[in-house]
C-alpha atoms as one frame of an Amber mdcrd trajectory, in Angstrom:
protein
  64.917-264.820  32.374  65.161-266.760  29.301  63.524-270.492  29.683  65.527
-273.563  29.958  63.868-275.123  27.382  64.578-272.430  25.022  68.205-272.703
  25.596  68.281-276.189  25.102  67.459-275.543  21.823  69.302-272.684  20.682
  72.884-272.925  19.212  75.333-270.328  18.152  74.363-269.067  14.887  78.223
-268.775  13.854  79.874-272.135  14.812  76.735-273.973  15.806  77.963-274.662
  19.441  75.685-275.302  22.504  74.993-271.956  24.284  74.059-271.005  28.106
  73.192-268.078  30.186  75.659-266.090  31.773  75.635-262.567  32.900  72.367
-261.815  31.175  73.880-262.728  27.475  73.742-265.873  25.558  77.344-266.984
  25.481  78.573-270.094  22.833  80.438-272.668  24.709  82.612-273.404  21.374
  83.473-270.221  20.062  82.982-267.819  22.818  80.596-265.337  21.176  78.304
-263.389  23.351  74.531-262.760  22.556  72.649-259.901  23.805  68.916-260.163
  25.305  67.117-257.464  24.864  63.428-257.176  26.770  63.798-260.828  27.308
  64.655-261.688  23.882  67.408-263.397  22.923  69.787-261.259  19.849  71.224
-264.307  18.182  72.402-262.497  15.469  76.250-262.672  14.307  76.683-259.019
  13.734  75.339-258.564  17.576  77.889-260.767  18.962  80.476-259.759  21.286
């Protein structure tokens, strides 16, 4: 599980939009990209986004 404080400081690397946790992925509220979480670590790389 990702800490709420960490989610508050994370931003989408593509569009700099706010993100939220949804279905075990970090989802950008602005552009909709979904970033995976592997072993409890968010992988915030544009190339890894869905």
